[in-house]
N, C-alpha and C positions, 0 to 999 in steps of 0.2 A: 184377489190379486195382491201381490206384495208391492211395496213402494217402488222397487226397481221396475217391475212390470208396468205399473201405472205410468211412470216417467217415460218408459220406452214407447208406450202407446201414444202418449201425448206428443212426443217428439215426431212420431210417424204421421200424426194427423194435424199437426199445427198449421201447415201450409193450407190445406183444404179448409180447415175450420176458420182460419182468419179471412178467407175470401167469401165464405158463405155460398160457394158454388153448388153445394148439394142441398141448400135450404132456401130456395127462392121464395117460399112462403114467409120467411122471416126477413129476407134482405131485399125484397122488391114490393111494389104495390100491385103486382099482377093478381094476387089472391086477396087483396084488400077491398072488400065490397064498398067501404066508405070512400076509399080513394077513387073508385070507379063511379061513385054516386055522391059527389060532394054536397049536393042539395039535401041529403039526409041530415047533415049537421045543422042546417039552418044558418042564420047570420051569427057572426061572432058577437058575444056580449059587448056592450059599450065600453066596459073597462079594458077589455082586450084590444078593441079597436084603438083606444087612446094609447095603450101601451105600445102597440105596433107603430102608430104614427109618430111616437116619440123617439123611435130608433134612428141612429145616425145614418 
C-alpha cells in the first residue's frame, strides 16, 4: 500500500477503531479472567495499599 492508500484506510476505520466496538476483548473486562476472579491476585502489597490511601 502506498501512503495515500494507508491514509484512506485509516480515515475509513477511525470511527470504529476509536470506539473499540469490534474488540471487546481489548475494551471490556468480559474476557478478562482476572477481572472475573479478583481473588486470583491476592491482597495488594503494603506499599500499594499505602499509596492508594494517600490519594485525595
